[in-house]
DSSP file (Angstrom, degrees, kcal/mol; ACC not computed):
  #  RESIDUE AA STRUCTURE BP1 BP2  ACC     N-H-->O    O-->H-N    N-H-->O    O-->H-N    TCO  KAPPA ALPHA  PHI   PSI    X-CA   Y-CA   Z-CA
    1    1 A X              0   0    0      0, 0.0     2,-0.1     0, 0.0   126,-0.1   0.000 360.0 360.0 360.0 146.6   18.6  -12.7  -10.0
    2    2 A X        -     0   0    0    124,-0.1     2,-0.3     1,-0.1    22,-0.2  -0.315 360.0 -93.0-102.8-174.8   15.7  -14.6   -8.6
    3    3 A X  E     -a   43   0A   0     39,-1.4    41,-2.2    -2,-0.1     2,-0.4  -0.694  20.6-142.9-103.6 148.9   11.9  -14.1   -8.7
    4    4 A X  E     -ab  44  25A   0     20,-1.6    22,-2.3    -2,-0.3     2,-0.4  -0.929  13.1-168.9-106.3 137.7    9.5  -12.5   -6.3
    5    5 A X  E     +ab  45  26A   0     39,-2.7    41,-2.7    -2,-0.4     2,-0.3  -0.995  17.1 175.4-122.9 133.4    6.1  -14.0   -5.7
    6    6 A X  E     -ab  46  27A   0     20,-2.5    22,-3.5    -2,-0.4     2,-0.4  -0.946  27.9-145.6-141.6 157.9    3.6  -12.0   -3.8
    7    7 A X  E     +a   47   0A   0     39,-1.9    41,-0.6    -2,-0.3     2,-0.4  -0.989  20.6 175.5-122.0 133.5    0.0  -11.8   -2.6
    8    8 A X        -     0   0    0     20,-0.5    22,-0.1    -2,-0.4    -2,-0.0  -0.992  14.7-150.8-138.6 129.4   -1.8   -8.5   -2.3
    9    9 A X    >   -     0   0    0     -2,-0.4     3,-1.4     1,-0.1     6,-0.2   0.000  49.9 -70.5 -81.7-166.3   -5.5   -8.0   -1.4
   10   10 A X  T 3  S+     0   0    0      1,-0.3    -1,-0.1     2,-0.1    -2,-0.0   0.687 127.4  68.5 -62.8 -21.0   -7.8   -5.3   -2.5
   11   11 A X  T 3  S-     0   0    0      1,-0.1    -1,-0.3     4,-0.0    -3,-0.0   0.787  89.3-152.4 -70.5 -24.2   -5.9   -2.7   -0.3
   12   12 A X    <>  +     0   0    0     -3,-1.4     4,-2.6     1,-0.1     5,-0.2   0.591  51.3 132.2  65.9  14.0   -3.0   -3.1   -2.7
   13   13 A X  H  > S+     0   0    0      1,-0.2     4,-2.0     2,-0.2     5,-0.1   0.945  76.0  43.6 -60.0 -47.2   -0.4   -2.2   -0.1
   14   14 A X  H  > S+     0   0    0      1,-0.2     4,-2.5     2,-0.2    -1,-0.2   0.887 112.2  53.8 -66.6 -37.8    1.8   -5.2   -0.9
   15   15 A X  H  > S+     0   0    0      2,-0.2     4,-2.6     1,-0.2    -1,-0.2   0.908 107.4  51.0 -60.4 -43.1    1.3   -4.5   -4.7
   16   16 A X  H  X S+     0   0    0     -4,-2.6     4,-2.0     2,-0.2    -1,-0.2   0.903 109.7  50.4 -61.8 -40.9    2.5   -0.9   -4.2
   17   17 A X  H  X S+     0   0    0     -4,-2.0     4,-1.6     2,-0.2    -2,-0.2   0.926 110.5  48.7 -62.7 -44.6    5.6   -2.2   -2.3
   18   18 A X  H  X>S+     0   0    0     -4,-2.5     4,-1.6     1,-0.2     5,-0.6   0.906 109.3  53.4 -59.6 -43.3    6.4   -4.6   -5.2
   19   19 A X  H  <5S+     0   0    0     -4,-2.6    -1,-0.2     1,-0.2    -2,-0.2   0.896 107.0  51.5 -60.6 -41.3    5.9   -1.8   -7.7
   20   20 A X  H  <5S+     0   0    0     -4,-2.0    -1,-0.2     1,-0.2    -2,-0.2   0.842 105.1  57.1 -63.9 -33.4    8.4    0.3   -5.8
   21   21 A X  H  <5S-     0   0    0     -4,-1.6    -1,-0.2    -5,-0.1    -2,-0.2   0.866  89.1-155.8 -67.3 -35.0   10.9   -2.5   -5.8
   22   22 A X  T  <5 +     0   0    0     -4,-1.6     2,-0.3     1,-0.2    -3,-0.1   0.812  44.7 132.7  65.1  30.5   10.8   -2.7   -9.7
   23   23 A X  S   <S-     0   0    0     -5,-0.6    -1,-0.2     1,-0.1    -2,-0.1  -0.764  70.1 -79.1-111.8 158.4   11.9   -6.3   -9.7
   24   24 A X        +     0   0    0     -2,-0.3   -20,-1.6   -22,-0.2     2,-0.3  -0.325  64.3 166.8 -56.5 130.4   10.5   -9.3  -11.6
   25   25 A X  E     -b    4   0A   0    -22,-0.2     2,-0.4    -3,-0.0   -20,-0.2  -0.999  31.1-153.2-151.5 146.9    7.4  -10.5   -9.7
   26   26 A X  E     -b    5   0A   0    -22,-2.3   -20,-2.5    -2,-0.3     2,-0.5  -0.961  20.9-136.7-117.8 139.0    4.4  -12.7  -10.0
   27   27 A X  E     -b    6   0A   0     -2,-0.4     2,-0.4   -22,-0.2   -20,-0.2  -0.831  12.5-129.6-102.0 131.5    1.2  -12.1   -8.1
   28   28 A X        -     0   0    0    -22,-3.5   -20,-0.5    -2,-0.5    35,-0.1  -0.631  39.8-109.6 -71.1 126.3   -0.8  -14.9   -6.5
   29   29 A X        -     0   0    0     -2,-0.4     8,-0.1     6,-0.3    -1,-0.1  -0.256  16.7-149.1 -62.2 144.7   -4.4  -14.5   -7.7
   30   30 A X  S    S+     0   0    0    -22,-0.1     2,-0.3    -3,-0.0    -1,-0.1   0.808  76.4  71.9 -79.0 -32.7   -7.0  -13.4   -5.2
   31   31 A X  S >  S-     0   0    0      1,-0.1     3,-1.0     4,-0.1    -2,-0.1  -0.661  70.2-144.5 -95.2 139.1   -9.8  -15.3   -6.7
   32   32 A X  T 3  S+     0   0    0     -2,-0.3    -1,-0.1     1,-0.2     4,-0.1   0.736 102.8  65.4 -64.9 -23.3  -10.4  -19.0   -6.7
   33   33 A X  T 3  S+     0   0    0      2,-0.1    -1,-0.2     3,-0.0     2,-0.1   0.722  86.7  89.6 -72.6 -21.5  -11.8  -18.6  -10.2
   34   34 A X  S <  S-     0   0    0     -3,-1.0     2,-0.2     1,-0.1     3,-0.1  -0.371  95.4 -92.1 -76.0 154.9   -8.4  -17.5  -11.5
   35   35 A X        -     0   0    0      1,-0.1    -6,-0.3    -2,-0.1    -1,-0.1  -0.484  50.8-108.3 -63.1 128.9   -5.8  -20.0  -12.8
   36   36 A X        -     0   0    0     -2,-0.2     2,-0.4    -4,-0.1    -1,-0.1  -0.290  33.0-112.2 -62.0 145.3   -3.5  -21.1   -9.9
   37   37 A X        -     0   0    0     -8,-0.1     2,-0.4    -3,-0.1    -1,-0.1  -0.643  33.6-173.2 -80.6 131.5    0.0  -19.7  -10.0
   38   38 A X        -     0   0    0     -2,-0.4     2,-0.3    33,-0.1    28,-0.0  -0.996   6.8-157.4-125.3 126.7    2.7  -22.3  -10.6
   39   39 A X        -     0   0    0     -2,-0.4    36,-0.1     1,-0.1     3,-0.1  -0.710  15.5-170.9-104.4 157.7    6.4  -21.3  -10.4
   40   40 A X        +     0   0    0     -2,-0.3     2,-0.3     2,-0.1    -1,-0.1   0.147  68.6  50.4-131.3  17.2    9.3  -23.1  -12.0
   41   41 A X  S    S-     0   0    0     31,-0.0    34,-0.1   -38,-0.0    -1,-0.1  -0.983  95.3 -77.7-149.7 158.3   12.3  -21.3  -10.4
   42   42 A X        +     0   0    0     -2,-0.3   -39,-1.4    34,-0.1     2,-0.3  -0.209  56.4 175.4 -56.4 147.8   13.4  -20.3   -6.9
   43   43 A X  E     -ac   3  76A   0     32,-2.0    34,-2.8   -41,-0.2    35,-0.6  -0.961  34.6-122.8-150.3 163.6   11.6  -17.3   -5.4
   44   44 A X  E     -ac   4  78A   0    -41,-2.2   -39,-2.7    -2,-0.3     2,-0.4  -0.953  32.1-138.3-108.0 131.9   11.2  -15.1   -2.4
   45   45 A X  E     -ac   5  79A   0     33,-2.6    35,-2.8    -2,-0.5     2,-0.5  -0.765  15.7-168.7 -93.3 134.5    7.6  -14.9   -1.1
   46   46 A X  E     +ac   6  80A   0    -41,-2.7   -39,-1.9    -2,-0.4     2,-0.3  -0.987  19.2 158.0-123.3 122.0    6.2  -11.5    0.0
   47   47 A X  E     -ac   7  81A   0     33,-2.0    35,-1.8    -2,-0.5     2,-0.2  -0.999  33.1-129.9-145.6 144.3    2.8  -11.6    1.8
   48   48 A X  E     - c   0  82A   0    -41,-0.6    12,-0.5    -2,-0.3     2,-0.4  -0.478  29.4-112.0 -86.5 163.4    1.0   -9.4    4.2
   49   49 A X  B     -E   59   0B   0     33,-1.3     2,-0.5    -2,-0.2    10,-0.2  -0.833  23.6-170.0 -99.0 134.1   -0.6  -10.5    7.4
   50   50 A X        +     0   0    0      8,-1.9     2,-0.3    -2,-0.4     9,-0.0  -0.791  40.2 117.3-123.8  85.2   -4.3  -10.6    7.8
   51   51 A X        -     0   0    0     -2,-0.5     6,-0.1     7,-0.1    39,-0.1  -0.998  48.2-142.5-151.0 149.1   -5.1  -11.3   11.5
   52   52 A X    >   -     0   0    0      4,-0.6     3,-1.2    -2,-0.3    35,-0.0  -0.019  61.2 -60.6 -88.9-157.9   -6.7   -9.7   14.4
   53   53 A X  T 3  S+     0   0    0      1,-0.3    36,-0.1     2,-0.1    -2,-0.0   0.711 133.5  55.3 -63.1 -23.4   -5.5   -9.8   18.0
   54   54 A X  T 3  S-     0   0    0      2,-0.1    -1,-0.3    36,-0.0     3,-0.1   0.608 102.7-127.8 -88.8 -11.6   -5.8  -13.6   18.2
   55   55 A X    X   +     0   0    0     -3,-1.2     3,-1.3     1,-0.3    -5,-0.1   0.339  57.0 145.5  84.4  -7.9   -3.6  -14.3   15.1
   56   56 A X  T 3   +     0   0    0      1,-0.3    -4,-0.6     2,-0.1    -1,-0.3  -0.392  68.3  16.9 -65.5 138.8   -6.1  -16.5   13.4
   57   57 A X  T 3  S+     0   0    0     -6,-0.1    -7,-0.3    -3,-0.1    -1,-0.3   0.702  78.9 143.8  75.6  20.1   -6.1  -16.2    9.6
   58   58 A X    <   +     0   0    0     -3,-1.3    -8,-1.9    -9,-0.1     2,-0.6   0.884  61.3  58.7 -61.4 -40.6   -2.7  -14.5    9.6
   59   59 A X  B    S-E   49   0B   0    -10,-0.2   -10,-0.1    34,-0.1     5,-0.1  -0.819  98.4-118.1 -91.7 122.0   -1.6  -16.2    6.4
   60   60 A X    >>  -     0   0    0     -2,-0.6     4,-1.9   -12,-0.5     3,-1.0  -0.273  19.4-121.2 -60.7 142.0   -4.0  -15.4    3.5
   61   61 A X  H 3> S+     0   0    0      1,-0.3     4,-2.7     2,-0.2     5,-0.2   0.853 111.4  56.8 -54.8 -40.5   -5.8  -18.4    2.1
   62   62 A X  H 3> S+     0   0    0      1,-0.2     4,-2.1     2,-0.2    -1,-0.3   0.856 107.1  50.7 -62.3 -30.1   -4.5  -17.9   -1.4
   63   63 A X  H <> S+     0   0    0     -3,-1.0     4,-2.7     2,-0.2    -2,-0.2   0.924 110.0  49.4 -69.2 -44.0   -0.9  -18.0    0.0
   64   64 A X  H  X S+     0   0    0     -4,-1.9     4,-1.5     1,-0.2    -2,-0.2   0.928 112.2  48.0 -61.5 -44.0   -1.7  -21.3    1.8
   65   65 A X  H  < S+     0   0    0     -4,-2.7     4,-0.4     1,-0.2    -1,-0.2   0.905 111.4  50.6 -63.2 -40.6   -3.2  -22.7   -1.4
   66   66 A X  H >< S+     0   0    0     -4,-2.1     3,-1.1     1,-0.2     6,-0.2   0.926 112.7  45.9 -62.1 -44.9   -0.2  -21.6   -3.4
   67   67 A X  H 3< S+     0   0    0     -4,-2.7    -1,-0.2     1,-0.2     6,-0.2   0.693  99.5  69.5 -74.7 -18.1    2.2  -23.2   -0.9
   68   68 A X  T 3< S+     0   0    0     -4,-1.5     2,-0.6    -5,-0.2    -1,-0.2   0.630  77.5  92.5 -73.7 -12.6    0.2  -26.4   -0.8
   69   69 A X  S <> S-     0   0    0     -3,-1.1     4,-2.3    -4,-0.4     3,-0.3  -0.755  80.9-138.8 -79.4 119.6    1.4  -27.1   -4.4
   70   70 A X  H  > S+     0   0    0     -2,-0.6     4,-2.3     1,-0.2     5,-0.2   0.843  98.3  49.5 -54.4 -42.1    4.5  -29.2   -3.9
   71   71 A X  H  > S+     0   0    0      2,-0.2     4,-1.5     1,-0.2    -1,-0.2   0.919 111.6  49.0 -64.6 -42.3    6.6  -27.5   -6.6
   72   72 A X  H  > S+     0   0    0     -3,-0.3     4,-0.5    -6,-0.2    -2,-0.2   0.912 113.3  47.1 -61.6 -42.6    5.8  -24.0   -5.3
   73   73 A X  H >< S+     0   0    0     -4,-2.3     3,-0.8     1,-0.2    -1,-0.2   0.883 109.5  54.3 -66.9 -38.2    6.7  -25.1   -1.7
   74   74 A X  H 3< S+     0   0    0     -4,-2.3    -1,-0.2    -5,-0.2    -2,-0.2   0.818 108.0  49.6 -65.6 -32.5    9.9  -26.7   -2.9
   75   75 A X  H 3< S+     0   0    0     -4,-1.5   -32,-2.0    -5,-0.2    -1,-0.2   0.476  79.1 113.9 -92.9  -3.7   11.2  -23.5   -4.6
   76   76 A X  E <<  +c   43   0A   0     -3,-0.8   -32,-0.2    -4,-0.5     3,-0.1  -0.501  35.2 176.3 -70.2 136.0   10.6  -21.0   -1.8
   77   77 A X  E     -     0   0A   0    -34,-2.8    28,-0.6     1,-0.4     2,-0.3   0.508  60.7 -20.3-118.2  -9.9   13.9  -19.6   -0.5
   78   78 A X  E     -cd  44 105A   0    -35,-0.6   -33,-2.6    26,-0.2    -1,-0.4  -0.954  57.7-122.0 176.5 169.9   12.7  -17.0    2.0
   79   79 A X  E     -cd  45 106A   0     26,-2.2    28,-2.6    -2,-0.3    29,-0.8  -0.990   9.2-166.8-137.1 142.6    9.8  -14.8    3.0
   80   80 A X  E     -cd  46 108A   0    -35,-2.8   -33,-2.0    -2,-0.4     2,-0.4  -0.985  19.9-154.5-122.8 135.2    9.2  -11.1    3.5
   81   81 A X  E     -cd  47 109A   0     27,-2.3    29,-2.2    -2,-0.4     2,-0.3  -0.907   9.0-160.0-120.6 141.0    6.1  -10.0    5.4
   82   82 A X  E     +cd  48 110A   0    -35,-1.8   -33,-1.3    -2,-0.4     2,-0.3  -0.740  27.1 140.4-104.8 161.7    4.0   -6.8    5.4
   83   83 A X  E     - d   0 111A   0     27,-1.3    29,-3.1    -2,-0.3     2,-0.4  -0.966  47.5 -92.6-174.7-170.1    1.7   -5.8    8.1
   84   84 A X    >   -     0   0    0     -2,-0.3     3,-2.2    27,-0.2     6,-0.1  -0.986  19.2-145.6-131.7 121.9    0.2   -3.0   10.2
   85   85 A X  G >  S+     0   0    0     -2,-0.4     3,-2.0     1,-0.3     6,-0.2   0.707  92.8  79.0 -60.6 -19.9    1.8   -2.1   13.6
   86   86 A X  G 3  S+     0   0    0      1,-0.3    -1,-0.3     2,-0.0     5,-0.0   0.721  84.3  64.3 -58.6 -19.4   -1.7   -1.3   14.9
   87   87 A X  G X  S-     0   0    0     -3,-2.2     3,-2.0     1,-0.2    -1,-0.3   0.289  88.8-163.4 -92.6  11.3   -2.2   -5.1   15.3
   88   88 A X  G X  S+     0   0    0     -3,-2.0     3,-2.2     1,-0.3    -1,-0.2  -0.177  70.1  18.9  54.8-119.1    0.6   -5.3   17.9
   89   89 A X  G 3  S+     0   0    0      1,-0.3    -1,-0.3   -36,-0.1   -36,-0.1   0.687 124.3  57.4 -63.1 -20.6    1.8   -8.9   18.5
   90   90 A X  G X  S+     0   0    0     -3,-2.0     3,-2.3    -6,-0.1     4,-0.3   0.399  72.5 134.1 -91.7   5.0    0.4  -10.1   15.2
   91   91 A X  T <  S-     0   0    0     -3,-2.2    -8,-0.1     1,-0.3    -6,-0.1  -0.383  89.7 -11.4 -57.4 118.3    2.4   -7.5   13.2
   92   92 A X  T >> S+     0   0    0     -2,-0.3     3,-1.0   -10,-0.2     4,-1.0   0.726  89.0 147.8  61.8  26.3    3.9   -9.5   10.2
   93   93 A X  H <>  +     0   0    0     -3,-2.3     4,-2.2     1,-0.2     3,-0.2   0.828  60.8  67.9 -58.0 -34.0    2.9  -12.8   11.9
   94   94 A X  H 3> S+     0   0    0     -4,-0.3     4,-2.8   -36,-0.3     5,-0.3   0.875  96.2  55.6 -57.3 -37.7    2.4  -14.4    8.4
   95   95 A X  H <> S+     0   0    0     -3,-1.0     4,-2.5     1,-0.2    -1,-0.2   0.913 108.1  46.8 -62.9 -42.2    6.1  -14.2    7.8
   96   96 A X  H  X S+     0   0    0     -4,-1.0     4,-2.2    -3,-0.2    -1,-0.2   0.917 114.2  47.7 -63.9 -43.9    7.0  -16.1   11.0
   97   97 A X  H  X S+     0   0    0     -4,-2.2     4,-2.6     2,-0.2     5,-0.2   0.935 114.7  44.5 -64.6 -47.4    4.4  -18.7   10.2
   98   98 A X  H  X S+     0   0    0     -4,-2.8     4,-2.7     1,-0.2     5,-0.2   0.934 112.9  51.4 -64.3 -45.9    5.5  -19.3    6.6
   99   99 A X  H  X>S+     0   0    0     -4,-2.5     5,-1.7    -5,-0.3     4,-0.8   0.916 113.9  44.8 -58.8 -43.3    9.2  -19.3    7.5
  100  100 A X  H ><5S+     0   0    0     -4,-2.2     3,-0.5    -5,-0.2    -2,-0.2   0.951 116.3  44.3 -66.5 -48.9    8.6  -21.9   10.2
  101  101 A X  H 3<5S+     0   0    0     -4,-2.6    -2,-0.2     1,-0.2    -1,-0.2   0.833 122.2  37.5 -67.3 -32.6    6.4  -24.1    8.1
  102  102 A X  H 3<5S-     0   0    0     -4,-2.7    -1,-0.2    -5,-0.2    -2,-0.2   0.433 104.5-126.5 -99.0  -0.9    8.5  -23.9    5.0
  103  103 A X  T <<5 +     0   0    0     -4,-0.8     2,-0.3    -3,-0.5    -3,-0.2   0.923  66.1 126.1  55.4  49.0   11.8  -24.0    6.8
  104  104 A X      < -     0   0    0     -5,-1.7    -1,-0.2    -6,-0.2   -26,-0.2  -0.882  65.4 -86.6-129.4 162.4   13.1  -20.8    5.1
  105  105 A X  E     -d   78   0A   0    -28,-0.6   -26,-2.2    -2,-0.3     2,-0.9  -0.429  26.4-131.5 -72.7 144.4   14.5  -17.6    6.5
  106  106 A X  E     -d   79   0A   0    -28,-0.2   -26,-0.2     1,-0.2     3,-0.1  -0.859  33.1-178.6 -90.0 106.1   12.2  -14.7    7.5
  107  107 A X  E     -     0   0A   0    -28,-2.6     2,-0.3    -2,-0.9   -27,-0.2   0.815  47.7 -16.8 -84.7 -35.0   14.2  -12.0    5.7
  108  108 A X  E     -d   80   0A   0    -29,-0.8   -27,-2.3     2,-0.0     2,-0.3  -0.988  46.6-146.6-169.1 156.0   12.4   -8.7    6.4
  109  109 A X  E     -d   81   0A   0     -2,-0.3     2,-0.3   -29,-0.2   -27,-0.2  -0.994  16.8-179.9-135.0 144.9    9.2   -7.0    7.5
  110  110 A X  E     -d   82   0A   0    -29,-2.2   -27,-1.3    -2,-0.3     2,-0.4  -0.960  26.4-114.9-140.9 157.5    7.6   -3.8    6.4
  111  111 A X  E >   -d   83   0A   0     -2,-0.3     3,-2.9   -29,-0.2   -27,-0.2  -0.800  69.1 -45.0-100.1 135.0    4.5   -1.8    7.3
  112  112 A X  T 3  S-     0   0    0    -29,-3.1   -95,-0.2    -2,-0.4    -2,-0.1  -0.258 129.0 -10.4  51.9-115.8    1.6   -1.2    4.9
  113  113 A X  T 3  S-     0   0    0      1,-0.2    -1,-0.3   -97,-0.1   -93,-0.1   0.323 105.8-118.9 -95.4   7.8    3.2   -0.2    1.5
  114  114 A X    <   -     0   0    0     -3,-2.9     2,-0.2     4,-0.1    -1,-0.2   0.240  22.1 -97.0  75.8 157.9    6.7    0.2    3.0
  115  115 A X     >  -     0   0    0     -3,-0.1     4,-2.2     1,-0.1     5,-0.1  -0.504  37.0 -98.9-101.1 174.2    8.9    3.3    3.1
  116  116 A X  H  > S+     0   0    0      1,-0.2     4,-2.4     2,-0.2     5,-0.2   0.880 126.9  53.8 -60.2 -38.2   11.7    4.3    0.9
  117  117 A X  H  > S+     0   0    0      2,-0.2     4,-2.8     1,-0.2    -1,-0.2   0.903 106.4  52.0 -63.5 -41.4   14.1    2.9    3.4
  118  118 A X  H  > S+     0   0    0      2,-0.2     4,-2.7     1,-0.2     5,-0.2   0.925 109.3  49.8 -59.5 -44.7   12.2   -0.4    3.3
  119  119 A X  H  X S+     0   0    0     -4,-2.2     4,-2.6     1,-0.2    -2,-0.2   0.946 113.4  45.5 -61.5 -48.2   12.5   -0.5   -0.5
  120  120 A X  H  X S+     0   0    0     -4,-2.4     4,-2.5     1,-0.2     5,-0.2   0.899 113.2  49.8 -63.1 -41.4   16.3    0.2   -0.3
  121  121 A X  H  X S+     0   0    0     -4,-2.8     4,-2.5     2,-0.2    -1,-0.2   0.908 113.2  45.9 -65.0 -41.1   16.9   -2.4    2.5
  122  122 A X  H  X S+     0   0    0     -4,-2.7     4,-2.8    -5,-0.2     5,-0.2   0.928 112.7  49.8 -69.5 -43.4   15.0   -5.1    0.6
  123  123 A X  H  X S+     0   0    0     -4,-2.6     4,-2.3    -5,-0.2    -2,-0.2   0.939 114.6  44.9 -59.7 -46.9   16.7   -4.4   -2.7
  124  124 A X  H  X S+     0   0    0     -4,-2.5     4,-2.1    -5,-0.2    -1,-0.2   0.911 114.1  49.3 -63.5 -42.7   20.1   -4.5   -1.0
  125  125 A X  H  X S+     0   0    0     -4,-2.5     4,-2.6    -5,-0.2    -2,-0.2   0.900 111.4  48.5 -63.7 -41.5   19.3   -7.6    0.9
  126  126 A X  H  X S+     0   0    0     -4,-2.8     4,-3.1     2,-0.2     5,-0.3   0.888 108.9  53.8 -66.4 -39.8   18.0   -9.4   -2.2
  127  127 A X  H  X S+     0   0    0     -4,-2.3     4,-1.9    -5,-0.2    -2,-0.2   0.939 112.2  44.9 -57.4 -46.7   21.1   -8.5   -4.2
  128  128 A X  H  X S+     0   0    0     -4,-2.1     4,-1.1     2,-0.2    -2,-0.2   0.929 114.9  47.9 -64.0 -46.2   23.3   -9.9   -1.5
  129  129 A X  H  X S+     0   0    0     -4,-2.6     4,-1.3     1,-0.2     3,-0.5   0.926 114.5  44.9 -60.1 -46.9   21.1  -13.1   -1.2
  130  130 A X  H  < S+     0   0    0     -4,-3.1    -1,-0.2     1,-0.2    -2,-0.2   0.785 107.4  58.1 -73.4 -27.1   21.0  -13.7   -4.9
  131  131 A X  H  < S+     0   0    0     -4,-1.9    -1,-0.2    -5,-0.3    -2,-0.2   0.773 106.4  50.6 -71.8 -24.0   24.7  -13.1   -5.4
  132  132 A X  H  <        0   0    0     -4,-1.1    -2,-0.2    -3,-0.5    -1,-0.2   0.837 360.0 360.0 -79.6 -35.8   25.4  -15.9   -2.9
  133  133 A X     <        0   0    0     -4,-1.3    -1,-0.2     0, 0.0    -2,-0.2   0.435 360.0 360.0 -85.7 360.0   23.2  -18.4   -4.6
């Protein structure tokens, strides 16, 4: 089984989703004052989208900083994105951006803290993905 790395802001929606998954996970710190997260094994990144109608700022700055570390970027194997459908075209935009820039698959998208179906779908998908690798 592989690792999940996630970013969750003060709303804690992504954190709640991670908690429901019950899988090994590391949280990217929100504060610049915190020690930067460094991973040493392959992982799936889970991040919410923070963008208005124009899409600017879709990928949270702490996620960008995390991925700017060469080892962290090298070990990413896929991305799952959270978002809010109220933002229309920018819903889960961070997942598309990260997948394209890191050349990894965009595996799944969920709204806010996710539903029970989202949790089951992600768990099943990760089991399949990790059994192949």
